[in-house]
C-alpha positions in Angstrom: 30.4 -16.8 -3.0 31.1 -16.4 0.0 32.6 -19.7 2.7 29.5 -19.9 4.5 27.5 -20.1 1.2 30.1 -22.8 -0.2 29.7 -25.0 3.4 26.2 -24.7 3.3 26.0 -25.4 -0.2 28.0 -28.8 0.4 25.8 -30.0 3.4 22.5 -29.6 1.5 23.9 -31.7 -1.4 25.3 -34.0 1.3 22.1 -34.4 3.5 19.2 -33.8 1.5 19.2 -37.3 0.3 17.2 -39.0 2.8 16.2 -37.4 6.1 15.1 -39.5 9.0 12.5 -36.8 10.9 10.3 -37.8 13.1 8.4 -41.1 11.5 8.8 -39.9 8.5 11.1 -41.0 5.7 11.4 -37.9 3.1 12.9 -38.9 0.2 12.9 -34.8 -1.4 12.3 -32.3 1.0 10.8 -29.1 0.7 12.8 -27.1 3.4 16.9 -26.7 2.5 19.3 -28.5 5.1 17.9 -31.8 6.9 16.6 -32.3 10.8 19.5 -34.0 12.9 16.5 -35.5 15.4 15.2 -38.7 14.5 12.4 -40.3 16.1 9.5 -42.5 16.2 6.2 -40.9 16.9 3.2 -42.6 18.7 1.1 -44.1 16.4 -2.0 -42.0 17.9 -0.7 -38.8 16.7 -3.1 -36.9 14.4 -2.0 -35.8 11.2 -1.9 -32.0 12.2 0.7 -32.8 15.3 3.0 -34.6 13.3 3.4 -32.2 10.8 4.0 -29.3 13.9 6.6 -32.2 15.0 8.4 -32.0 11.8 8.8 -28.4 11.6 10.0 -28.3 15.2 12.6 -30.7 14.7 13.7 -28.4 12.2 13.8 -25.3 14.5 16.4 -27.5 16.4 18.6 -28.5 14.0 18.8 -25.1 12.7 20.2 -23.9 16.4 23.8 -23.3 17.4 25.4 -24.8 20.2 25.0 -20.8 21.8 21.7 -20.5 21.2 21.1 -18.2 17.6 20.1 -19.5 14.4 23.3 -21.8 12.9 25.5 -19.9 10.6 25.7 -23.2 8.7 22.9 -25.1 9.5 20.5 -22.8 9.3 19.5 -22.2 5.6 17.4 -19.1 6.5 20.2 -16.9 8.4 21.1 -13.9 6.2 24.8 -13.7 5.9 26.7 -10.5 7.1 27.1 -8.7 10.0 24.6 -9.7 12.4 21.8 -7.1 12.8 17.9 -7.3 13.5 17.0 -8.9 10.3 18.9 -12.0 12.0 16.8 -12.1 15.0 13.4 -11.8 13.3 12.8 -15.8 13.5 13.8 -16.4 17.2 11.6 -15.3 18.5 8.7 -17.0 16.5 11.0 -19.9 17.0 10.8 -19.9 20.8 7.2 -19.5 21.0 6.5 -22.5 18.5 9.2 -24.6 20.6 7.3 -23.7 24.0 3.9 -25.0 22.7 5.3 -28.1 20.7 7.0 -28.7 24.3 3.4 -28.6 26.2 1.9 -30.1 23.4 4.1 -32.8 23.2 6.6 -33.0 26.6 9.2 -33.4 24.0 12.6 -32.3 26.1 14.4 -31.3 23.2 11.9 -28.7 22.3 11.6 -26.6 25.8 16.1 -27.1 25.5 16.0 -25.1 22.1 13.3 -23.2 23.0 15.2 -21.9 26.6 18.3 -21.1 24.6 16.5 -19.6 21.5 14.6 -17.2 24.3 18.5 -16.5 25.9 20.1 -15.4 22.8 17.8 -12.8 22.1 17.7 -11.3 25.5 21.4 -11.7 25.9 21.9 -9.7 22.3 19.7 -6.7 22.9 21.4 -3.8 24.5 20.8 0.0 25.3 21.9 2.7 22.5 24.3 5.6 23.1 22.5 9.0 23.6 21.0 10.5 22.1 19.7 7.4 20.1 21.2 6.5 16.9 20.5 2.9 15.2 24.1 2.2 14.4 27.9 3.3 15.2 31.1 2.2 13.7 33.2 -0.7 15.3 36.8 -0.7 13.9 35.7 0.6 10.9 32.4 -1.4 10.0 28.9 0.5 10.2 26.6 -2.1 13.4 23.5 -2.2 14.3 23.3 -1.6 17.8 20.5 -4.7 17.7 18.2 -1.2 20.1 15.0 -1.0 17.6 11.6 -1.0 19.6 10.2 -4.2 18.0 13.7 -5.9 18.7 12.4 -4.8 23.0 9.2 -6.0 22.1 10.6 -10.1 21.0 12.7 -10.0 24.0 10.0 -9.2 26.1 7.8 -11.7 24.6 7.9 -14.2 24.1 11.5 -14.7 24.6 11.5 -13.4 28.8 7.2 -14.3 29.2 8.1 -17.6 27.9 11.4 -18.0 29.6 10.1 -17.5 32.7 6.4 -19.2 32.8 8.6 -22.7 32.1 11.3 -21.8 34.1 9.6 -20.5 37.0 12.6 -20.7 39.4 15.0 -19.2 37.5 14.8 -15.0 37.7 18.3 -14.2 36.0 16.3 -12.0 33.2 14.1 -10.2 35.7 16.5 -7.4 35.3 17.1 -7.8 32.0 13.8 -7.6 31.3 12.9 -4.3 33.6 16.5 -2.3 31.7 14.5 -3.2 28.3 11.2 -1.8 29.3 13.3 1.2 30.6 14.9 1.8 27.3 11.6 1.6 25.1 11.1 4.6 27.1 13.6 6.5 24.4 11.1 6.1 21.7 8.0 7.4 23.5 6.5 10.0 21.2 3.6 12.5 21.2 1.4 10.8 18.2 1.7 7.0 18.1 3.1 6.9 21.6 6.1 4.8 20.4 7.6 4.8 17.6 10.5 2.1 15.8 13.5 4.3 16.0 14.4 3.7 12.3 13.5 5.4 9.0 10.7 3.9 6.4 12.3 6.7 4.1 13.6 10.1 3.2 10.5 12.4 3.7 9.9 14.8 6.5 7.8 12.8 8.2 9.2 9.7 7.3 12.6 9.5 10.3 10.5 7.0 12.3 8.5 4.7 10.1 6.1 3.8 12.5 5.0 0.6 11.0 2.1 -1.6 12.4 3.9 -4.6 13.1 6.8 -3.7 14.6 4.5 -1.8 16.9 2.2 -4.5 17.6 5.5 -6.2 18.5 6.1 -3.3 20.9 2.4 -4.0 22.4 2.7 -7.8 22.4 6.2 -7.5 24.6 4.5 -4.9 27.0 1.7 -7.3 27.6 4.0 -10.4 27.8 6.2 -8.2 30.8 3.0 -7.7 32.4 1.5 -11.0 32.2 4.9 -12.1 33.7 5.5 -9.7 36.3 2.0 -7.7 36.7 4.3 -4.8 36.3 1.6 -2.0 35.9 4.3 0.5 34.2 4.3 -2.0 31.2 0.1 -2.6 31.2 0.3 1.2 31.3 2.5 1.2 28.1 0.3 -1.3 26.0 -2.9 0.4 27.1 -1.2 4.0 25.4 0.0 2.4 22.6 -3.4 0.4 21.3 -4.7 4.4 20.7 -2.3 4.4 17.4 -4.1 0.4 16.2 -7.6 2.0 17.3 -7.2 5.7 15.7 -8.0 6.2 12.1 -5.2 7.0 9.7 -4.9 10.8 8.1 -2.3 11.4 5.4 0.7 13.0 7.1 0.0 12.4 10.2 1.6 9.1 12.9 -1.4 9.5 15.5 -3.5 6.1 14.0 -2.7 3.6 11.5 -6.4 2.0 11.1 -7.9 2.2 7.6 -11.7 2.0 7.4 -11.4 1.6 3.9 -9.4 -1.7 4.0 -10.7 -3.0 7.3 -7.7 -3.5 8.3 -4.2 -2.2 9.7 -2.0 0.0 7.1 1.5 -1.2 6.7 2.7 1.9 8.2 1.3 5.8 8.0 3.8 7.2 5.5 4.0 7.3 1.7 7.1 5.4 1.2 7.5 2.4 -0.1 9.8 -0.9 -0.2 11.2 -3.6 2.7 10.4 -6.7 3.3 8.3 -9.3 0.6 7.8 -5.7 -1.0 7.4 -4.8 -4.9 5.5 -1.9 -5.5 3.2 -1.8 -2.9 3.2 1.5 -0.7 3.2 1.7 3.2 -0.3 3.6 4.0 -2.6 2.5 0.9 -1.2 -1.4 1.4 -2.3 -4.2 4.4 -0.9 -7.4 5.0 -1.4 -10.3 7.1 1.9 -9.9 8.8 0.1 -6.8 10.5 -3.2 -8.4 10.7 -2.2 -10.9 12.9 0.7 -9.8 15.0 -1.2 -6.3 16.0 -4.6 -8.4 16.5 -2.9 -10.7 18.5 -1.3 -8.2 20.8 -4.9 -6.6 21.4 -6.4 -9.9 22.1 -4.4 -10.0 24.5 -4.5 -6.8 26.3 -8.1 -7.0 26.0 -8.9 -9.3 28.9 -6.5 -7.7 31.3 -8.3 -4.3 30.7 -12.2 -3.2 32.2 -12.6 -0.1 30.2 -15.9 -1.4 28.4 -15.1 0.9 25.6 -11.7 0.0 24.8 -12.6 -3.7 24.6 -15.3 -3.0 22.0 -12.9 -0.9 20.1 -10.6 -3.8 20.3 -13.5 -6.6 19.6 -14.3 -4.4 16.6 -10.7 -3.7 15.0 -10.1 -7.1 15.4 -13.0 -8.6 14.0 -12.7 -7.1 11.0 -9.2 -7.3 10.7 -10.1 -11.5 10.2 -12.5 -10.7 7.8 -10.0 -8.8 5.7 -7.6 -11.7 6.5 -10.6 -14.1 4.8 -12.3 -11.7 2.7 -9.3 -9.7 0.8 -6.4 -12.8 0.5 -8.2 -15.9 1.0 -7.7 -18.3 -2.3 -10.4 -20.2 -3.3 -8.3 -23.7 -2.1 -8.2 -22.3 1.6 -4.3 -20.9 0.9 -3.6 -17.2 1.7 -1.6 -14.7 0.0 0.3 -11.0 2.1 -1.0 -8.1 1.1 -3.7 -9.8 -1.0 -4.5 -12.8 -3.1 -0.2 -12.3 -4.7 0.6 -15.3 -3.7 -0.3 -18.9 -1.5 2.5 -18.3 1.7 2.0 -21.4 4.2 2.6 -19.0 7.1 0.0 -16.3 6.0 -2.7 -19.5 5.8 -1.4 -20.0 9.1 -1.7 -16.3 10.4 -5.4 -15.8 9.3 -6.3 -19.3 11.6 -4.4 -18.1 14.6 -6.0 -14.6 14.8 -9.5 -16.5 14.2 -8.7 -18.8 17.3 -7.3 -16.0 19.2 -11.2 -14.4 19.0 -12.4 -17.3 19.6 -11.1 -18.3 22.6 -11.2 -14.7 23.7 -15.3 -14.4 23.4 -15.1 -11.6 21.3 -16.0 -13.1 17.6 -19.9 -12.2 17.4 -21.9 -16.0 16.5 -23.2 -14.0 13.3 -19.7 -13.4 11.9 -18.6 -17.1 13.2 -21.2 -18.2 11.1 -19.6 -16.9 7.8 -15.7 -17.4 9.1 -15.8 -20.4 10.6 -16.5 -22.6 7.4 -13.4 -20.3 5.3 -11.1 -21.2 8.7 -12.1 -24.7 8.0 -11.1 -24.5 4.4 -8.2 -22.8 5.5 -7.4 -25.2 7.5 -7.4 -28.3 5.5 -5.3 -26.8 2.8 -2.9 -26.4 5.6 -2.9 -29.6 7.2 -2.4 -31.2 3.8 0.3 -28.9 2.5 2.7 -29.2 5.5 3.1 -32.6 5.3 6.9 -33.3 4.6 6.1 -34.7 1.1 3.3 -32.0 0.0 5.3 -29.0 1.6 6.0 -26.0 -0.7 9.9 -24.9 -1.0 9.7 -22.6 1.7 6.2 -22.1 2.1 5.8 -20.6 -0.9 3.7 -20.9 -4.0 4.1 -18.1 -6.6 1.2 -17.3 -8.3 1.4 -13.5 -9.5 5.1 -13.0 -8.1 4.0 -10.1 -6.4 5.6 -11.2 -3.0 9.3 -12.1 -2.8 10.8 -14.5 0.4 13.2 -11.4 1.2 14.6 -11.5 4.3 14.8 -15.3 4.6 14.1 -15.0 8.4 10.8 -14.4 7.8 10.3 -17.5 6.2 11.6 -19.2 9.9 8.9 -16.5 11.5 6.1 -17.8 9.0 7.1 -21.7 9.5 6.8 -21.3 13.2 3.2 -19.2 12.9 2.8 -22.9 10.8 3.6 -24.9 14.1 1.8 -23.2 16.3 -1.7 -23.2 14.2 -1.2 -26.8 13.3 -1.1 -27.3 16.8 -3.7 -24.8 17.8 -6.3 -25.8 15.0 -6.1 -29.6 15.9 -8.3 -28.3 19.3 -10.7 -25.9 16.9 -11.4 -28.6 13.7 -11.3 -31.7 15.5 -14.7 -32.3 14.9 
């Protein structure tokens, strides 16, 4: 047992007894650690907003003074040398905290969002040439923090949202343009961009081309364009979109869409293993992670392009991805699994809701589809609100049903919780009536 593990266990034992979280008094908390914030909330705040604030206070309390997830206070930070995994949750927390600030005007949320954004932007770097994912540092192999998705997350939500909420501060403009330039090393003739690390040992697997990774790249490119109107970023976002609009073929990296499933595959190659996996294979499985991440990127891109064929293709794929989230993953009580009806995840339920809300706001959801899926989305909304109160929140946002998903890495739990906070905020406007 490491010293950090011992200290974490001590803090959890010492702090879990009774924690003041907003207006709540929590006797037995569902998330490890304890928020450091205590505030009385206005009585008129609805339950969903209160639940979102409950999560936002955790995000603030888990932050170190220098901006990242704290080594001790954050129970969802992987121990060991810092690498890409430890950055999984910072971007989603950044966006969720800015959304909380926009809704509540609680200054703690903006301050924490600013610090998380700056931390993420400061950690990424250009790798050496020729590109390699790791290098030795004093005898220890260290990741260079230069994978494509790391760049994507740094551009958006981090840079985009930081710039939106700090319009007079241009200190990170050059960094954003530099990240776009560094990203060009991943250009490929098939998928447009690669991800920068392998998915397996097969001849085609030197670059995994995971859909969720490249969805984050696309989201980042759209964010860079939104913040700067830098057209090369938009051109790249359009170029990359064709990977998500092209049908997958065995042995090819040109497309990742599966008409058989009705959403995006995890990856194009026959390898398996990875985050939350048990026995799933990349090119036969889909998951809500990609359905929402890729859909979110494409829906944002749709609003920036005029090509009717491209807009129609985006509408077709994103609506089908929504249908898959509900037809393949929704349990009878409204909760959602990850790869299907496997285990109930609060964050996957939130992601399915956020995809529905994004399509509604974009005007991309046909009336006949909405008629079928709005009741399903409302059922998910009701389950989410009921199961995100402090006294009902499942441990780590996970309810085991079949046990075919795992809770590794822990940073993804934070990512899912950030989506949950956003869904509670955004869903209040959609499902209030």
